[in-house]
C-alpha positions in Angstrom: -7.8 10.3 -5.0 -9.0 7.1 -3.4 -6.6 7.8 -0.5 -7.7 9.8 2.5 -5.5 12.9 2.4 -5.7 13.6 6.1 -4.4 10.1 6.9 -1.9 10.4 4.0 -0.4 13.6 5.6 0.5 11.4 8.6 2.5 9.1 6.4 4.1 12.0 4.6 5.2 13.6 7.8 6.4 10.3 9.3 8.6 9.6 6.3 9.9 13.1 6.1 11.0 13.0 9.7 12.3 9.4 9.4 14.4 8.0 6.6 13.2 10.6 4.2 10.3 11.4 1.8 10.9 11.0 -1.9 8.9 13.2 -4.3 9.3 13.9 -8.0 7.6 14.8 -11.2 8.2 12.0 -13.7 6.6 11.3 -17.1 3.6 13.5 -16.4 2.9 12.3 -12.9 3.5 13.2 -9.3 5.5 10.4 -7.7 5.8 10.1 -3.9 7.2 7.3 -1.7 8.9 6.7 1.6 12.6 6.4 1.4 12.4 3.1 3.3 10.3 1.7 0.3 7.3 0.6 2.3 4.6 2.6 0.4 4.2 5.1 -2.4 1.9 6.4 -5.0 1.7 8.1 -8.4 -1.0 10.6 -9.4 -1.4 11.8 -13.0 -0.3 15.5 -12.9 -3.6 16.9 -14.1 -5.5 15.1 -11.3 -3.3 16.1 -8.3 -5.7 17.5 -5.7 -4.8 21.0 -4.3 -5.0 19.6 -0.8 -2.3 17.1 -1.6 -0.1 19.9 -3.2 -0.6 22.0 0.0 0.4 19.1 2.2 3.6 18.5 0.3 4.5 22.2 0.1 4.0 22.5 3.8 6.7 19.7 4.3 9.2 20.2 1.5 8.7 23.8 0.5 7.8 23.4 -3.2 6.9 20.8 -5.7 9.6 19.3 -8.0 9.7 20.5 -11.6 9.2 18.1 -14.5 12.0 15.4 -14.5 13.1 16.2 -11.0 13.0 13.8 -8.0 14.4 14.4 -4.6 14.8 12.8 -1.1 13.6 15.3 1.5 14.3 15.3 5.2 14.5 18.1 7.8 18.3 18.3 7.4 18.9 18.0 3.6 17.5 17.7 0.1 19.2 15.2 -2.1 18.6 14.5 -5.8 17.6 10.9 -6.7 18.7 9.1 -9.9 15.7 7.6 -11.7 16.8 4.0 -12.6 13.3 2.5 -12.9 12.7 2.4 -9.2 10.0 5.0 -9.6 8.2 3.4 -12.6 5.0 2.6 -10.6 3.0 2.0 -13.7 5.5 -0.6 -14.9 5.6 -2.3 -11.5 1.8 -2.4 -11.4 1.7 -4.0 -14.8 4.0 -6.7 -13.6 1.6 -7.5 -10.7 -0.3 -10.2 -12.6 -1.3 -12.0 -9.3 -4.0 -10.4 -7.1 -5.3 -10.5 -3.6 -8.6 -10.2 -1.8 -9.7 -9.1 1.7 -10.2 -11.6 4.5 -12.4 -11.0 7.6 -9.3 -11.2 9.9 -7.3 -8.5 11.7 -4.2 -9.3 13.8 -3.3 -7.1 16.8 0.1 -7.0 18.3 1.3 -4.8 21.1 2.4 -2.0 18.8 0.4 -2.4 15.5 -2.6 -3.9 13.8 -2.4 -5.9 10.6 -5.1 -6.6 8.0 -4.9 -10.1 6.4 -5.3 -10.6 2.6 -5.3 -13.8 0.6 -3.1 -14.2 -2.5 -4.9 -15.9 -5.5 -2.0 -17.9 -6.9 -1.0 -19.6 -3.7 -4.0 -19.0 -1.4 -1.6 -18.0 1.3 -2.5 -15.2 3.8 -0.3 -12.1 4.1 -0.4 -9.4 6.6 -0.3 -5.7 5.8 -0.3 -2.8 8.3 -3.7 -1.2 8.8 -2.1 2.2 8.5 -1.7 1.4 4.8 -5.1 -0.2 4.1 -7.2 2.2 6.2 -6.1 5.1 4.0 -8.1 3.7 1.1 -11.3 5.7 1.3 -14.0 7.5 -0.8 -13.5 10.7 1.3 -11.3 12.5 -1.3 -12.6 10.6 -4.3 -13.5 12.8 -7.3 -16.7 11.0 -8.4 -16.8 12.8 -11.7 -13.4 11.5 -12.8 -12.7 8.3 -10.9 -14.0 5.3 -9.1 -12.7 3.1 -6.2 -10.1 0.5 -7.1 -10.9 -3.2 -7.3 -8.9 -6.0 -5.9 -5.2 -5.1 -5.6 -2.5 -6.6 -7.8 0.3 -8.5 -6.0 3.9 -9.1 -6.9 6.9 -10.0 -4.6 5.4 -8.9 -1.4 3.8 -5.6 -2.7 0.1 -4.8 -3.1 -0.9 -2.3 -5.9 -4.3 -0.5 -6.1 -5.1 1.5 -9.2 -8.0 3.6 -10.6 -8.4 6.1 -13.4 -6.1 8.8 -11.8 -3.6 7.1 -9.5 -1.6 4.0 -8.4 -1.1 3.4 -4.7 1.1 0.6 -3.4 2.2 -0.7 0.0 4.4 -3.6 1.2 3.1 -6.5 3.1 4.6 -7.1 6.6 6.8 -9.9 7.7 5.4 -11.4 10.9 7.3 -13.2 13.6 7.9 -16.9 13.0 5.6 -17.7 15.9 2.7 -15.7 14.3 3.4 -17.1 10.8 3.2 -20.7 12.1 0.5 -20.5 14.7 -1.9 -18.1 13.0 -1.4 -17.7 9.2 -0.8 -21.4 8.6 -3.9 -22.3 10.6 -6.1 -20.1 8.4 -5.0 -21.8 5.2 -8.2 -23.8 5.0 -10.2 -20.7 3.9 -11.2 -19.4 0.5 -12.0 -15.7 0.6 -12.3 -15.2 -3.1 -15.9 -16.4 -3.2 -18.9 -14.1 -2.4 -18.9 -15.7 1.0 -15.8 -17.0 2.8 -15.8 -20.8 2.4 -13.7 -23.8 3.2 -11.1 -24.6 0.5 -11.4 -28.0 -1.2 -9.8 -30.5 1.0 -9.5 -28.0 3.8 -10.2 -28.6 7.5 -11.2 -26.5 10.5 -8.7 -25.4 13.1 -7.6 -27.9 15.7 -6.8 -27.0 19.3 -3.4 -27.9 20.4 -3.3 -30.7 23.0 -1.8 -28.5 25.6 -4.6 -26.0 25.1 
């Protein structure tokens, strides 16, 4: 897995104690996501690490059988109906656009956001660092898999994929003030080159008169 399992356990536990943790065994893969729909992943069944199995069993008691998918929380276990919502491979294939990292991090009072740039529009989008910081070589099986390349992007969701899994996370909606005063002012950058450059026709930031 290219996801740090220790950090992943925090997401699993947070979802389980919050809106719910969805886990299932669909089409030969382990599917897991937050019931709120902010992140999720699919690992091919034969490549699911034992540490991940143990983390899930610790929370939900047992792993779903083939064809089963449930929403787990401390008070109940409810069966989910698979209506295509959990077809992470299909959703990844639809993500024809892609994104790249930028050198910027935003810090608010409660959270930190990593900024990525979308290829088709060159706009900058924010994503919580708790989602991006999980991407790591720590639990990577180097004999079977490699680190993912640039993430695919579609309708506000970033998708990372390698030989064994797909991991996705939603971008974050910032306040109007942050969108206008920060993101729009960084639109002069092109982060898709080897070195960050000015976009054609771009200009540097201007200080407001009152500043």
